[in-house]
N, C-alpha and C positions, 0 to 999 in steps of 0.2 A: 504493500500499499504505499502510495507515494505522499510527501509531505504537503504537496499542493492539494491533494484530496482531503488530508487531514485538517488542513487549514479552513477548507470550505465546509466543513462539517459545524453546524450551529454550537454544539456543546464544548467542541475542541476549540472553536473560536473565541466563544466566551472566555472558557478557562485561560486561554492565553492572553487576552485582555486583562483579566484580573490579575494575573501573574505580573503582567507588564505595568499594570497601575498600583501595585501593592507599595504601599509608603516607605520610606527609607527606613523608619524606625522598626517596622516590621522586620526587615532583612537584619538589621542590626541586632535586634532581641533574638531572632533565630540563630545567628551566628554566634551571640553570647551564650545561648542556651547549649550549643553544640560543644562549646569548649569549657563547658560546666567543671569538669575534671581538673583542668588546669587553675580555675578559680578557687577550687575546693583545696587543692595542694598548697596554693599561695597563702590561702587563709590559715590553714593549718600550721605552715611555717612560721606566719607571724605571731599566732596567739599562743604557740608553745615555746615561745622566748628564743627560737632558734635564730631569729633575726630582727632587726630593728623595722618598725612600722612605717618606715620613711615613704616607703612605695605607695601607701595610700595616699598621699598628698598629690602624687603624679596622676593616680587615678582619678582623684577629685578635679585636679587640672583638667584632664580630658573630659570628664562629665560637664565641667563648667563650660569648655569650649563647645560641645554638642549642644548644651541647653542655649548658649548664646545665638546659635546660627538655626536654632531649630525650625524657623519659619523659612529657610533659606536653602535647605537640603535639596539637593538634584533630584528630580524626578526619574531621569536616566542616569545609572551610575557610570562612571568612567571604567571601561572594559578593562584596561590594563591593572588598575587597582583592584578590581573584583576579581580578575582572574588569580592575582597574587593573593587575595585574602582565601579564595577557595583552596589554592593549593597549599597554602600555609595551614589551614584548618584541616584538611586531610593529612598532611604530614604530621601535624601534633596528634592527630586521633590515631595513626598507624605506629607512631613511635611510642605509643603510651601502652602499658601492659606489661606481662611477665617476660615476653620476649625481646623487649626493647634493649637496645645496644647503647642507648643513651641516658644520662641522668634525668631526672625529673626537670631541673633547673633549664636543660637544653631544651627539652619538649615545651615547658612554659615560655621559654624566650620565643619559640615558634608560634606558640599560640597568642601572645600578646602582640606580635608583629603581625600576625594574620589579622587579628582583630583591629590594629590601627590602620592596616590596608583596607579593611572594609569601611572604616570611617572616612578614610580617605576618598573612598570610591563616591560617596555622597556628600562631601563637603562642597560647598558652592564654589564655583568657578570665579576667582578674582577678578577676572579681566571682562566679564559680563554681569552685570547688576539687575536687579528688578527694575522695573520703569515706575515713573513716579511723575506728577504734574505739579509743575512750579511757574507761576506766571502764566497758566494757560498754554504752556508748552510742556510736551512729554519729553522727560529727561531720564536717562540712567541713573539709577540710585548708586552712589557710592557703595563700594564694598570691599573690606579691607583683605589683603591676600593672606591666604593659609597656607604656609609653606608645608612641605611634607616632612622635611628633615626634623624639624622640633617635634612633630607629632609621633614619628617613629622614636625619636630619642626619649621622649616623655614615656613611650610604651616600655622602652628597655628600663628606664628608671622606676617603673611600677613593679619590676619583679623584686622579691626579696633576695637580693645579691650582695648585701654589705659584708655578710659574713663569709661568704666565699672570696669576694674581693679582698678581705682582710686575711684570709687564709693564704691567697696565692700572692697578692701583691703587696702586703702590709709590710714584711720585713724588707724587700727591697726599698721601698717608699722610706720606711724607718732609716735606713742606712744612708739614703740620699740625704734626708733631712738632718741627720746627725752630722754627715760630712759638711753640709753648707753651713750648720749652726757652728761648728768647730773653727771655720773660717773667720766668721763673725765674732765669735767669743775670743778668738786669738788676740786681738788688740787689748783685752783687760784681763785676761785668765791664761794660766798655763794649762792647755787644753791638749787631750789626746784621745782619739777614738779607738774604741775597741768593739767592732761589730756594728751594733746599734746602740752601743752605750758610750757615754762621753766620760772622761775622767777629768774634772775641772779642780785644778788645785789640790789635786790628790783625793778628791770626793767623787766617788762613783755616782753618775746620775743616768739612770735607764731610760732611753727612748721607747716608751711603751706603745702599746696597739692604738690608743685613741690618739696618740701623736704622729700617726702614720699620715693623717690627713684624708682618709678615705671617706668619711662623713661629709667633711668640708668639700670635697670634690663632688660629690652627690649634691649638697646644697648649691655649689657653683653651677653645676650644669642644668639642675633645676631652675634655677633663676634665669639662665640664658634661654632656655626653652620658653619660659613663662613670658619673659620681655620680648622675644622674637615674636611669639603668637599676637601678644599685645599691641606691638608697634608694627604687625604686618610686615616683618623683614622676609626676604626671600631666601630660597635654598643656599644661592651662592654666596649672600651676604652672611647668613648664618654659618656655613660651614668655615668660611674664610676667618671667622673670628674665633673658631673653637680652640686653635691653638693659644690666643690671648686668653681665653678661659682657664686654660690646663696651666698656663704660666702664672697667672693671677693666684689662682688656688695653691700652686706650689709655692709661691713667694709669700703668701700669707702663712701657709703652714711653718715655714722656716722661720718667719718672725715670730710667730707665736712660740715655737719651741725654744727660739733663742732667747727669749724674755723669761721663759718659765725656767728653762736651766740655769740663767743668770740668777734669778731669784733664789732658786735651789742653792747654788753654789754660794750665795751671800747669805745664806741662813735665813731667808724669807720665804721658803718654799713650803712652810706648814699649812699655810692658812688655804683651805680650800676655796673659800669665797672668793679670793683674789685670783686664783687659778682659772675658775668658772667665769669670773667677770672678763678676765683679759680675753679668755678663748671667745666669748660671745662678742666683745667688742671687734677682735680681729674678724670673726666670721662676719658680722655685719659690715664692715668695711670691704671685704673681699667680694660680698654679693653685691654691695652698691657700685664696686668698681666694674664688676660683670655687667650689671644692670645698665650702667654708662656706656660700657662698651658695644653691648649689643644693640641698644637703643639710640646710638649715635646715626644720625641719617649720614648716608656716603652717597655722592653724586655719581660714583662708581657704578653703584647698582641701581 
């Protein structure tokens, strides 16, 4: 039976029209339901204390983005993004189970990226807006650009991955931070580095896991994504400024560690309130610098 014959059948044609006219939120809801095992694993990893719940902020940011453009979602999805969403959803489903050869975190990475691709398939086109009447003339309504790179990055940040990053990248980051702090502290103290620890004037100061900068990096990249979406930065402008985001985070983490080690070596490191206050102030300065970097308008883009 040919496809043209099927399309000329009233029931088939009516069903095809209903599928074509299905609202975007229905497709997103169905994809969310299909990826339910991934959401369940992510929730279990957060609630059992195995990881920090910072990913909920990234999910909330994606939810706010979807809510802000709920009246502008496309009726016809972008086929490349829709195909990527379908392929990612199928891959995340097939890789799940007792025969899976990858970790649940990798499966959830595919799931959140597939969900983000499904969202991008229905997000409004920045180049064509809805029409409005102004002064008796029909004008295209302004519509902010929604780049794909910040959306995909937010999806990755939604994963409970801080514990894994701390395990694999925490020690190298602590070594880099300790070495940079050694150079800065050398002007005032006699400093030697032993692994990720510093020997300052004969006193051993350990650069521990919180000083690796993993959480600061998460906050920095989250700020970059949020500001890029708020300011309507394009993919090229966003991607070209990501190295500056990493350098800002690294500089802020080194500065924080240097100040804390100097206080510890000077006998003022027992005050936990001072440690927390310094950390929060430097984190705020890092996020403010990243927001200014991403939010800055560039004629090049």
